[in-house]
Short mmCIF file of the C-alpha atoms (twelve columns), coordinates in Angstrom:
data_MODEL
# 
_entry.id   MODEL 
# 
loop_
_atom_site.group_PDB 
_atom_site.id 
_atom_site.type_symbol 
_atom_site.label_atom_id 
_atom_site.label_alt_id 
_atom_site.label_comp_id 
_atom_site.label_asym_id 
_atom_site.label_seq_id 
_atom_site.Cartn_x 
_atom_site.Cartn_y 
_atom_site.Cartn_z 
_atom_site.pdbx_PDB_model_num 
ATOM 1   C CA . MET A 1   38.542 -34.747 -33.359 1 
ATOM 2   C CA . ASN A 2   36.630 -34.137 -30.085 1 
ATOM 3   C CA . ALA A 3   34.276 -31.236 -29.497 1 
ATOM 4   C CA . LEU A 4   36.263 -29.235 -26.911 1 
ATOM 5   C CA . SER A 5   39.362 -28.784 -29.774 1 
ATOM 6   C CA . THR A 6   36.473 -26.881 -31.915 1 
ATOM 7   C CA . LYS A 7   35.872 -24.289 -29.474 1 
ATOM 8   C CA . ASN A 8   37.943 -21.006 -29.549 1 
ATOM 9   C CA . VAL A 9   39.172 -19.890 -26.472 1 
ATOM 10  C CA . GLY A 10  40.848 -16.430 -25.619 1 
ATOM 11  C CA . ILE A 11  41.261 -13.887 -22.793 1 
ATOM 12  C CA . LEU A 12  38.395 -12.398 -21.760 1 
ATOM 13  C CA . ALA A 13  38.410 -8.671  -20.534 1 
ATOM 14  C CA . ALA A 14  37.108 -5.240  -20.484 1 
ATOM 15  C CA . MET A 15  36.035 -4.136  -24.162 1 
ATOM 16  C CA . THR A 16  37.687 -7.253  -25.612 1 
ATOM 17  C CA . ILE A 17  37.560 -10.561 -26.570 1 
ATOM 18  C CA . ALA A 18  41.395 -11.484 -27.389 1 
ATOM 19  C CA . GLU A 19  40.879 -14.740 -29.062 1 
ATOM 20  C CA . ILE A 20  43.989 -16.990 -29.160 1 
ATOM 21  C CA . GLY A 21  42.351 -20.512 -31.335 1 
ATOM 22  C CA . PRO A 22  40.902 -23.823 -30.508 1 
ATOM 23  C CA . ALA A 23  40.913 -24.596 -27.151 1 
ATOM 24  C CA . SER A 24  43.493 -27.469 -27.363 1 
ATOM 25  C CA . ASP A 25  46.259 -24.534 -28.457 1 
ATOM 26  C CA . VAL A 26  45.843 -22.754 -25.432 1 
ATOM 27  C CA . LYS A 27  46.355 -26.388 -23.847 1 
ATOM 28  C CA . GLY A 28  49.189 -26.862 -25.437 1 
ATOM 29  C CA . PHE A 29  50.986 -23.764 -24.599 1 
ATOM 30  C CA . PHE A 30  50.420 -24.471 -20.849 1 
ATOM 31  C CA . ASN A 31  51.499 -27.877 -21.193 1 
ATOM 32  C CA . LEU A 32  54.287 -27.219 -22.841 1 
ATOM 33  C CA . VAL A 33  55.004 -24.688 -20.259 1 
ATOM 34  C CA . LEU A 34  54.919 -27.144 -17.714 1 
ATOM 35  C CA . SER A 35  57.037 -29.824 -19.168 1 
ATOM 36  C CA . LEU A 36  59.657 -28.257 -20.917 1 
ATOM 37  C CA . LEU A 37  59.918 -24.875 -18.542 1 
ATOM 38  C CA . GLU A 38  58.441 -26.154 -14.996 1 
ATOM 39  C CA . ASN A 39  59.914 -29.629 -14.963 1 
ATOM 40  C CA . GLY A 40  56.559 -31.331 -14.418 1 
ATOM 41  C CA . VAL A 41  55.799 -29.543 -11.502 1 
ATOM 42  C CA . LYS A 42  52.796 -26.847 -11.977 1 
ATOM 43  C CA . GLY A 43  53.190 -23.606 -10.733 1 
ATOM 44  C CA . SER A 44  56.662 -24.196 -9.620  1 
ATOM 45  C CA . LYS A 45  58.133 -21.475 -11.758 1 
ATOM 46  C CA . TYR A 46  55.253 -19.766 -13.189 1 
ATOM 47  C CA . PRO A 47  52.719 -19.983 -10.627 1 
ATOM 48  C CA . TRP A 48  50.750 -16.991 -11.707 1 
ATOM 49  C CA . VAL A 49  50.596 -18.095 -15.281 1 
ATOM 50  C CA . MET A 50  50.267 -21.756 -14.373 1 
ATOM 51  C CA . GLU A 51  47.649 -21.510 -12.121 1 
ATOM 52  C CA . LYS A 52  45.874 -18.087 -11.770 1 
ATOM 53  C CA . LEU A 53  45.648 -17.233 -15.560 1 
ATOM 54  C CA . TYR A 54  45.583 -20.646 -16.427 1 
ATOM 55  C CA . ARG A 55  42.191 -21.575 -14.118 1 
ATOM 56  C CA . GLY A 56  41.151 -18.638 -12.317 1 
ATOM 57  C CA . SER A 57  39.779 -14.753 -12.611 1 
ATOM 58  C CA . LEU A 58  42.640 -12.024 -12.422 1 
ATOM 59  C CA . ALA A 59  42.235 -9.289  -9.828  1 
ATOM 60  C CA . TYR A 60  43.576 -5.976  -11.067 1 
ATOM 61  C CA . ASP A 61  46.775 -6.156  -8.618  1 
ATOM 62  C CA . GLU A 62  47.473 -9.657  -10.342 1 
ATOM 63  C CA . LEU A 63  47.964 -8.466  -13.624 1 
ATOM 64  C CA . ASN A 64  51.482 -7.028  -13.655 1 
ATOM 65  C CA . LYS A 65  52.661 -10.549 -12.006 1 
ATOM 66  C CA . VAL A 66  51.107 -12.605 -14.991 1 
ATOM 67  C CA . GLU A 67  52.661 -9.933  -17.339 1 
ATOM 68  C CA . SER A 68  56.016 -10.453 -15.634 1 
ATOM 69  C CA . GLU A 69  55.719 -14.100 -15.708 1 
ATOM 70  C CA . LEU A 70  54.734 -14.249 -19.500 1 
ATOM 71  C CA . ASN A 71  57.667 -12.163 -20.232 1 
ATOM 72  C CA . SER A 72  60.331 -14.122 -18.911 1 
ATOM 73  C CA . ILE A 73  58.182 -17.244 -20.497 1 
ATOM 74  C CA . LYS A 74  58.579 -15.373 -23.928 1 
ATOM 75  C CA . LYS A 75  62.457 -15.050 -23.363 1 
ATOM 76  C CA . GLU A 76  62.381 -19.203 -22.759 1 
ATOM 77  C CA . PHE A 77  60.618 -20.152 -25.542 1 
ATOM 78  C CA . LEU A 78  62.486 -17.482 -27.958 1 
ATOM 79  C CA . SER A 79  65.389 -20.216 -27.554 1 
ATOM 80  C CA . ILE A 80  63.264 -23.461 -28.178 1 
ATOM 81  C CA . SER A 81  62.798 -24.951 -31.351 1 
ATOM 82  C CA . PRO A 82  59.475 -26.300 -32.254 1 
ATOM 83  C CA . ASP A 83  61.033 -28.797 -34.983 1 
ATOM 84  C CA . ASN A 84  61.372 -31.786 -32.607 1 
ATOM 85  C CA . ILE A 85  58.348 -31.433 -30.466 1 
ATOM 86  C CA . GLU A 86  55.654 -34.074 -30.466 1 
ATOM 87  C CA . TRP A 87  52.287 -31.917 -30.187 1 
ATOM 88  C CA . SER A 88  49.846 -34.242 -29.909 1 
ATOM 89  C CA . SER A 89  51.427 -35.110 -26.578 1 
ATOM 90  C CA . PHE A 90  50.803 -32.072 -25.541 1 
ATOM 91  C CA . GLY A 91  47.114 -31.987 -26.228 1 
ATOM 92  C CA . VAL A 92  47.411 -29.874 -30.034 1 
ATOM 93  C CA . ASP A 93  45.198 -30.815 -32.367 1 
ATOM 94  C CA . LYS A 94  47.382 -29.791 -35.459 1 
ATOM 95  C CA . ASN A 95  44.679 -30.455 -37.804 1 
ATOM 96  C CA . ASN A 96  42.348 -27.988 -35.751 1 
ATOM 97  C CA . SER A 97  44.966 -25.600 -34.873 1 
ATOM 98  C CA . ARG A 98  45.917 -21.637 -35.797 1 
ATOM 99  C CA . LEU A 99  49.415 -22.358 -34.574 1 
ATOM 100 C CA . ASN A 100 52.157 -21.852 -36.990 1 
ATOM 101 C CA . PHE A 101 54.161 -24.728 -36.618 1 
ATOM 102 C CA . ALA A 102 56.945 -23.802 -39.011 1 
ATOM 103 C CA . ARG A 103 57.576 -20.681 -37.109 1 
ATOM 104 C CA . GLY A 104 61.557 -20.715 -35.707 1 
ATOM 105 C CA . ASP A 105 60.816 -20.965 -32.173 1 
ATOM 106 C CA . LEU A 106 58.265 -21.380 -29.531 1 
ATOM 107 C CA . PHE A 107 57.385 -17.563 -28.798 1 
ATOM 108 C CA . LEU A 108 56.350 -17.428 -32.851 1 
ATOM 109 C CA . VAL A 109 54.451 -20.452 -32.181 1 
ATOM 110 C CA . PHE A 110 52.691 -19.242 -29.545 1 
ATOM 111 C CA . GLU A 111 52.877 -15.229 -30.589 1 
ATOM 112 C CA . ARG A 112 48.944 -15.320 -30.354 1 
ATOM 113 C CA . PHE A 113 48.677 -15.975 -27.353 1 
ATOM 114 C CA . PHE A 114 50.985 -13.263 -25.849 1 
ATOM 115 C CA . LYS A 115 49.418 -11.158 -27.924 1 
ATOM 116 C CA . ALA A 116 46.031 -11.575 -26.879 1 
ATOM 117 C CA . PHE A 117 47.083 -11.410 -23.178 1 
ATOM 118 C CA . ASP A 118 48.713 -7.955  -23.921 1 
ATOM 119 C CA . GLU A 119 45.497 -6.728  -26.109 1 
ATOM 120 C CA . ALA A 120 43.549 -7.693  -22.851 1 
ATOM 121 C CA . SER A 121 45.644 -5.985  -20.834 1 
ATOM 122 C CA . GLU A 122 45.373 -3.019  -22.156 1 
ATOM 123 C CA . CYS A 123 42.121 -2.609  -23.038 1 
ATOM 124 C CA . THR A 124 41.534 -3.671  -19.007 1 
ATOM 125 C CA . GLU A 125 43.673 -0.997  -17.856 1 
ATOM 126 C CA . ALA A 126 42.078 1.692   -20.575 1 
ATOM 127 C CA . TYR A 127 38.650 0.904   -18.978 1 
ATOM 128 C CA . PHE A 128 39.764 0.994   -15.617 1 
ATOM 129 C CA . GLN A 129 41.500 4.693   -16.362 1 
ATOM 130 C CA . ALA A 130 38.312 5.826   -17.940 1 
ATOM 131 C CA . PHE A 131 36.041 4.570   -15.421 1 
ATOM 132 C CA . ASN A 132 37.175 3.389   -12.155 1 
ATOM 133 C CA . GLU A 133 36.200 -0.011  -12.497 1 
ATOM 134 C CA . TYR A 134 38.168 -3.341  -12.907 1 
ATOM 135 C CA . ILE A 135 36.655 -6.128  -15.272 1 
ATOM 136 C CA . PRO A 136 38.437 -9.158  -14.376 1 
ATOM 137 C CA . VAL A 137 40.589 -10.735 -17.004 1 
ATOM 138 C CA . ARG A 138 40.511 -14.311 -17.533 1 
ATOM 139 C CA . MET A 139 40.723 -17.301 -20.013 1 
ATOM 140 C CA . GLY A 140 37.189 -18.403 -21.425 1 
ATOM 141 C CA . PHE A 141 35.656 -19.508 -24.709 1 
ATOM 142 C CA . THR A 142 35.006 -16.917 -27.324 1 
ATOM 143 C CA . ASP A 143 32.367 -18.489 -29.416 1 
ATOM 144 C CA . ALA A 144 28.702 -17.957 -28.601 1 
ATOM 145 C CA . PRO A 145 26.981 -19.409 -26.574 1 
ATOM 146 C CA . HIS A 146 29.468 -20.578 -24.680 1 
ATOM 147 C CA . TYR A 147 31.072 -17.137 -24.452 1 
ATOM 148 C CA . ILE A 148 28.044 -15.753 -22.605 1 
ATOM 149 C CA . ASP A 149 28.607 -18.373 -19.845 1 
ATOM 150 C CA . ASP A 150 32.100 -17.510 -19.118 1 
ATOM 151 C CA . VAL A 151 31.665 -13.444 -19.301 1 
ATOM 152 C CA . ASN A 152 28.277 -13.941 -16.538 1 
ATOM 153 C CA . ARG A 153 30.304 -16.318 -14.305 1 
ATOM 154 C CA . THR A 154 31.765 -14.488 -11.049 1 
ATOM 155 C CA . THR A 155 35.313 -14.062 -9.668  1 
ATOM 156 C CA . GLU A 156 34.001 -15.998 -6.571  1 
ATOM 157 C CA . GLN A 157 32.856 -19.292 -9.013  1 
ATOM 158 C CA . TYR A 158 36.497 -18.832 -10.772 1 
ATOM 159 C CA . ASN A 159 38.281 -18.603 -7.340  1 
ATOM 160 C CA . ALA A 160 36.327 -21.966 -6.058  1 
ATOM 161 C CA . LEU A 161 38.202 -23.990 -8.390  1 
ATOM 162 C CA . GLY A 162 40.365 -26.063 -6.814  1 
ATOM 163 C CA . PRO A 163 44.117 -27.046 -8.092  1 
ATOM 164 C CA . ASN A 164 42.384 -30.813 -9.398  1 
ATOM 165 C CA . ASP A 165 39.750 -28.838 -11.369 1 
ATOM 166 C CA . LEU A 166 39.992 -28.428 -14.758 1 
ATOM 167 C CA . PRO A 167 39.441 -24.524 -15.907 1 
ATOM 168 C CA . PHE A 168 36.316 -23.578 -17.332 1 
ATOM 169 C CA . TRP A 169 37.820 -23.329 -20.626 1 
ATOM 170 C CA . LEU A 170 38.447 -27.091 -20.775 1 
ATOM 171 C CA . ARG A 171 34.941 -28.318 -20.175 1 
# 
């Protein structure tokens, strides 16, 4: 087990830290989307999820685009059984995971991911409506002290990441 797989990752937003689980669980989600739904061409089908959510900081007008793509991924995951997946080949550390591999389809295996985004999006919208201020939604570490770095990181730092740069939550 490497140090990265012990760090927890979630979706950081206004008034919430929606934890998903170990970084390897989150990495596995993106790797499965890339491999099974995008045929190995990153962002070809789900550019907002695979590029912007994966490594960026979402602007207010991008939330609906990501939500729409996540809904499509949910629908596709509902028809895929987890039974024959070699999880380690997708970066998942089964010895340190919160995924329920015995669930009937990939949507249920990754249900925490989808719920975390929904929670973060709802809290962000409520905050925006109440205070007319937008707090960017982004993937990040949920454990201190790493969480503090991700919360204080500027949108410009996220947006400066190139297509070959690792997201901050994988560093």
